N, C-alpha and C positions, 0 to 999 in steps of 0.2 A: 646421362643427361636426359634421354628417352624416358629412364624409369622414373627418375626423379619428376619429372614433366608429367607422368602419368598418374603416379602418386600423388601430386597436387591435382590434378584433376577429379580424383577419385573422393578426395576428401576436402573438395572446394567448398561445397554445399556445407559439410560440418562447419569449416571455417567461418564462412560468411555469416550463418545463424549465430555461432558461439558468439564472435565478433558484435552483431546487432544485440544480443542480449547481455553479454559483457556491458555494452554502454548504458542500455535500459536499466539494468542494475546497480553500475556502478553510481548512475543518476539519484534512483531512488535511496540509495543508502547513504548519499551525501547529505541529503537535505536536513533529516532530523538532525544532523551535528553542525547544519549550518544557521539553525534557527536563530541562535543568537546574535551571530555576525550579520546576519541580513539583517534583522531588527534595528541593528544600529547603524548598519551601513546604509539603509535605505529609511531611517528614519520612521520606522512604523511600528508595530506591535505584534507580539506572539500570536494574536487571535487573526491577524490578517494572513500570517504565515500558514496558521494552521488551515484558514480558508483555502490557501494558495494548494495546498497540498489535496484537501478534501476536493477542490474543483477539478485538480489535475486526476484524479483517479474518479470522477462523475464524467468527465468526458471521454476516460479510456473505456470506462465501463459501458457507456453509451453506444463506443462505437465499436465495439469488437464484432458484435454480429453482423452488423452491416459489411465489417472488412472480412470476415469469415467467407461471407458469400460471393463478395467481388473476388476473392481470392478462386475460388470457385469456377466463377466465369473467365476472369482474364488472365489465370495464372498465380501461382503461388510467390513463384522468383517475382514476378513483376511487381505484385502488391508490395511486396516485402523489400523490394528496392525503393519503391515510391516512398513508401514510410519511412526510409532510413533516411532519405532526402528530406522529408517533411521535419523528422527528428531533429536531425544537424540545425537546419536552417530555426528552430527553435530553441535549442540550446545555446545557439549565438545571439538572438535576442534576447534572453534570460540573461544572459553572461553581460550584455551591455547594457542592461534595463537601468535608467536613470531615477525609476521611481518603482514602487509596488505595483502599480498598474501595468506597467510594461513588463516587469515581471510574470504577473498573472497572464497577458498575453502570450509569450514565449513558452513561459515553464508550464502554466495550465492549462492553455488551450492550443496552441501549435504543436507543442512538443507531444502530447498524449494522443494527439490525431495520429501522427506518425507512429508512436508504439503501439497503439492500437491495431497498426496493419500489419506490425511485425511480429506480435507476440503469438498470435495463433497461426500464422502462416510458417514459423519457425519449427513449431511441431511437427506440421505436415510437411515440410523440405525434407525433413530426416526421415520420415516416415516411407516419403515417397522414393527417396534417391538411396536407402540402404534396407538391406534384408538380414534377416539371421543375426549370426554374431556381430558382422559389421554394425548393424542397427543396433545393438545392445552396448557395443563401445562408443557409439554415438551418440547415444543417451548419456552414458557415463563422462565421456568429454564436455558433452554441453553444460551437463551439470554441475561439473567442475568449476567450469568458466563464469558459470552465475554466481556459484557459492564464492569463487574468489573474488569477483565483484565485491559482494556484500563484507568480504574482509579488506580488501583494498580501499573502498569508496570513503568508510569514515575516516581513516588516517590521511588521504589523499586531500579530501576536504579539510582536515583540522591542519594539517601542515601547510595549505595554501591558505587559509584565513589568518594562520598565525605569522606567515613570514610574507605575503603578496596579497592577496584578497579572495575572498570565495569567489571572483567572478572568474579565477584563472581556473578553477578546480571544474568549473561549467565550460569554460571555453576550451579545454583539453579533449571533451567529446568528440567533436567533428573531426579530429586525426582520427578515431578508431572508426569512424564512418565513411573516411577516404580510403584506408585500407578495406573495410569491407565490401567498397565497390569496385576493387580491383580484383578481390578474389570472387566476388558476385559475375564479373564477365566470363568465368571457365563454369558455371554453373548453366546445366540445360535445363529450358523449361520443360514441363511436361509435354510429351508430343499427342498426348490425349485430344481431341477435338472438342472444344468446349462450345456452347451455344449461350451467349450473353443475355440471362433473363435475370432481373433484378426487380426482388418486390419492392418498390420505392414507400410505398404507405406503409408496410410492415415496418421500412426501415423509419421513417420519421415518426412512428408510433411508439416503436421501442426507444428509439435515443430521448423523444418527450418524456415519457413515462418515465424512464429510468433517472433522466435530468431532473424532474420534477420530486423524486424521493430522495434523492441523494442531497439536491439543493435543500430541502427542507430538514434533512439531519443535519446538514451543515450550520443552517441558522437557529436550531432548536438551542445553542448555547447561549447565542448573543439575545433571543427573542423569547424564549421559553418552549416548551412542549404543548404547552396548553393554555394558559392564561398568558396574556403578554406581560413580558419583561420590560420592554420599553418599546417607543413607539418605531412602527414600520411604515416609511413613508414611499410612497409611489408619488413622483414628483414634488409637489409641497404638500400632498393629502395626506393624513394618517389612516393607514389600512388597518382595521382591528373590527373586523365582525364581531359584535356581541361580545367585543372586549376581550377577544381570544387573539390568539398569537396566529402569524401568518401560515406556521409551520406546518400545524395538521391540515391546512386548506392545501398546500403543496405537496404533501403527502399522499391524502386521498385522492386530489386529481391525479397524481401520480399514479396510483393505485386503479381508478378508473380508467385511465389511457391504457395501461397494462392489460386490462380486463378486455379492452375493447379489441388490443391486438391479439390476443387469447381467441376471440371471435372471430375476427378478420382471419387469423391463421388457419383456423379450424374450416371455416367456409371455402378458403382458397384449397385447401388440402383434398377436401371432399369433390371439391368440382375440378381436379387435378391442373388445377394454378400454380402460380410460383409463389412459392412462401420462404421467406425470412429465415425461420426457425421452425422446425416441425417439433410441436409440443410433444408428440409420441415419443421423443426422446426420452422424456423423463418416464415413461412407463418402464424403462431399463432401469432396475432397481440397482445394479451396480453403478450406473451413471449417476443416477439421480443422488445416493448417498456420498460418491464421491465428491459430486459437483457441491453439496451442502458441507462436507468436511472441507474441501478448498477455501469454501466460503468463511468459514468457522477459522481455519487457521490462519487466512490472512487478517481477518479481523485482531485475531490475539498478537500476532507478529506486529502488526502497524501500531497498534494501540501500546505496546509494550516499547516498541521504536520513536513513538511520539513522547511518551510520560517521560520515560528515564533520562534523555536527554535533557527535557524542559526542566526536569527534578535538578540534574546536576549542574546544569548550568545558570538556573536562577536561585536554588537553595545553598547549593555548595560551592557557588560561584568558579565552577571550573571554565578553561577556555574550550575552545572547539577543539583543541588539538588533544587537550587531556581528554575531553569527552570522546574522541575517538579511541585514545588508548584504554580507556574504561569498556569500551564496547570491544576492542578486539577478542578475548576469550570469548565472547557469546559469536562473532562473524568466524572465528578460527574454529571454532566448535561445527557451525554449520558448514565449512569448507570440507573438512576432515572428514565428517560423517555422512555428507552427500555425497562426497566421491568413494566412501569405503562403503555404503549401501547398496551401491549399483554395480559392486564387485561381489556380491555375495552369490554363492552358487544358487545355482537354481532348484535345488531342496529346498532351499528357504521360502517360506509360505511368505508372499507379499505382503499379505494380510496381517501376520503376526511381525514382519517389520514394523510397519507403520504403527502397531498398537505399541512395539516396544518404543519407538520414537516418542508417541505420546505420553507414554511412562515416564520419560526421561524429560519431558517439557514439565510435567506438572511436578516431578522431584525438584528440578532447576527453579520452576517458579517458588515453590513452597520454601527453597533454600534461599532464593533470593529475599523474598518477604520475611526471613526470620532475622536476615542479619543489616538490612536496611537502618542505617540510624542516623543521626546528625554529623557525622565524619565519616570519611570514606574509608571503608574497611577491606585494602585491597586484599588483603591475606585472604579473606572469606568470599570475596566476591570474585574472584578470578576462576575457582572453581563452579560455583554456582551458576555463573554466567556461562561458562564453559557446556555444563550441563545442559542448560536449559538450549543453548544454542546447537549442541548433538541432536537433541531430540528434533529442533526445528530442522535441522538437516537430513535427517533421515525421511522425516515425513514429507517435505520438499520435493527429493530427490525419488519417492517411488508412488505415490500418490497419483500424479498424471498419469502413470502406466495403468495403474487399477482401475481409474474412471475410465478411460479409454478402450478396457481390455476386450469388451464385447458389441464395439462399436463397429458397425457395417462401412464399410469402404467410402460408399456412396455418402454417407452421414457424418463422414470425418471432418468437412470445414465446418460444418455446424454446429457438431459437438465441441470442437476445439473452441470455437466463437463462444459455444456456451458456459463451458468449464471456464475460460478466461473473464467471461464477463461475471460470473459467479466469484471469482477471487478478487476481482477488483472492486468491486461491490464491498468484499471484506476489506478491502484496505480503506474506502471511501467512510463506511460506518464505523472502522477502528478510531479513523483521524478523528471523524465530524464528532461521533457522539461520546465515545468514550475520552476523546480530548476534551468536550465539552464539558462532562461531568466532571474531569479531572480539574478544569480550571475553578468552576463554578464550586468545588470542594475547597480549593485554595482559597479563594476569594471569601467564600461564607468563615471558614475556620479562623484568617485575620479578622473579620468583622465580631466573632464572638470572643475571641481574644481580647481584642481591645476594647471592647464592653466590659469583660471581664476585669481587665486592667484598669480602667476609670471607674469602676465601681458603678456603671449605669444601671437605669430600672431594667429588668425584662422588656423586651419589645415583642411586639407580633408578629407574625411569620411573613406578612405583608410591609411591614416596617425593615422588617432584618433584608427581605428581597430588594426593597430600593437602595439599602445601604449596600447591600452588592454590587448593585449596577453602579451606582456611584464611587464607588472603588474602583470598579473596571475600568468607569470613564476616566476617572484620575490617573491610573497605572498606564491607561494609554496615551495620554497625554505629557509623560516623564520620561526622559531615558535613562539608563543605568547610571550614567555621570550624573544625572540630577537626583537621581534616589541617595546616590553615595555623598553628594553634597549635604543633600537636607538630614541624613543621619551626622553627618560630619557637625552640623551645626547644633546639634543637640547634646545636653550634659551626657556623660557616658554612662550612667545608669539607664537613662532612657534610650540610647541607642542600642545598648546591649538586649532592652527589652523587646522594642522593636523589630530588631534581627531573629530574635528568637521565635516572637509571634511568626514572621514569615516563614522560617525553616520550620517551624512547628508544623504548621499548614500545609507548607508542600509536603512533608514527610507522611502527615495524616491523609492527604489526597492519595499519594502515591501507592500506601501501602492497602488503600481501598481499593484502588483500580486492580492492584497485585490480587486481593483479594477476588473480584469479579471474573479476571483471567483465570484463576486456578478453577473457578466454577464452569467455567466454558471449556477449558480442556479436559476436564471431568466428564463432561456431556459428551465430546467429541469422542473419548474414549469408548463411550456406551455405545454411539452411534457405530463404532467400528466394528462392535460385535456383530453386525448385520451383516458385514462384508464378507462375501464368499470365502471359504478358508482353502480350497485348492488353487494351485496358480492358476492366474488369467490367460488368457491365448494371447497372442501379440497381434496387433492389428495389422492385416497384410493388406 
């Protein structure tokens, strides 16, 4: 009995952080599959769910640095547990949300604050509680938990949405938090004496700057990157300086605020004051390249996991459960290869392992692009998605290791916060930018196909843009059932033509996004050539 108690005490920290990150990953992997169910259940539109996903990433990305610094002052375990409680409260609110605004409050505002407190401290807790072979084993099991959640999430959401409701899938997450809290009691807080000093000005500047940039990217699809696509109202007044979209103003303002933060941080550092994030960390070449790769990897993965479910559910009319089954080879590839990549002998160069993962992602994305069509080709889709997922699993399991490889112990909290911020910005940009481009391509394709079918005269680019906006607004007002009733009211030939227009536009938009992702993955591989070839030292 004593031995079991001692064993449980030894691995309590690993179990605690694994359950926490399992819950976060489970939640994130469920949302893409739930898009159609949430749109119908809350009587909203895809754009609002897209905004919810982007806002979720906005809040997390803006809070990571502050959370990492708080952990350095108040203790990693304490911040992790508080974050878990906030996360649980957010998921309960999301599960009970009667409309999209309450969903935004719970899932996109409250929950990501808790997640932002948990993710940076999870890696720190493993580093602080384990050494040598125990640490290697801990990171391996930790990665497997995260990968397993990516496998289970889509299937669990699909099953709940098909049998009960998407709400029950989210409602199951607080149970994981309860188990987490039980094991957290056994985890000892660091005995190192800490002096709580916090850079409040730096935290406000980074939160505001990152929020403005992500907000601008999120609004770009609806209001345009430069010219205003539609009016942007502040109260009852239209805000369109010089006829421009508000997007460049938001992004420019965010960049200015971050420049002010850079000046403030440098000034504080020179004077020996408290600094939220030391920009000198980016002088560390390995850390800089690793953070950049983390950003681009998450941009690629989040883009793929947004456009694929939308394509499957909107063009091929798959249910949430069927969408989860389609994604199963991808998530299984992540799980199997994430676990396998952590078990490779130490003689294998980590950089080469990451490059092998990127090559698998490149092959998989080419493969998926070549076989995607108007019908679901299960036989070809399974190995192609598995290949892409295998590459993602390899990169996911080893990239953080090399990113933090030569970071000093005193810089660990800041470094993990910065790395997590970069990855979350990748998620936000993937959903906001690539998702918006995808939807604009879809609606633009429908407008072009309709004009061609009706043999209408060629229209100007301005007229085409207005037509796309009108189509978006019309589509936002009708449900899937309304669309089906409209089709059923048409003659068979007309109904088939309209369905073909929609299917063709979704397919063309999806294939275009895949081409962009292929280019990004190729660029990631080129960047990886700048990483060190010798195996990095672990952070002690």
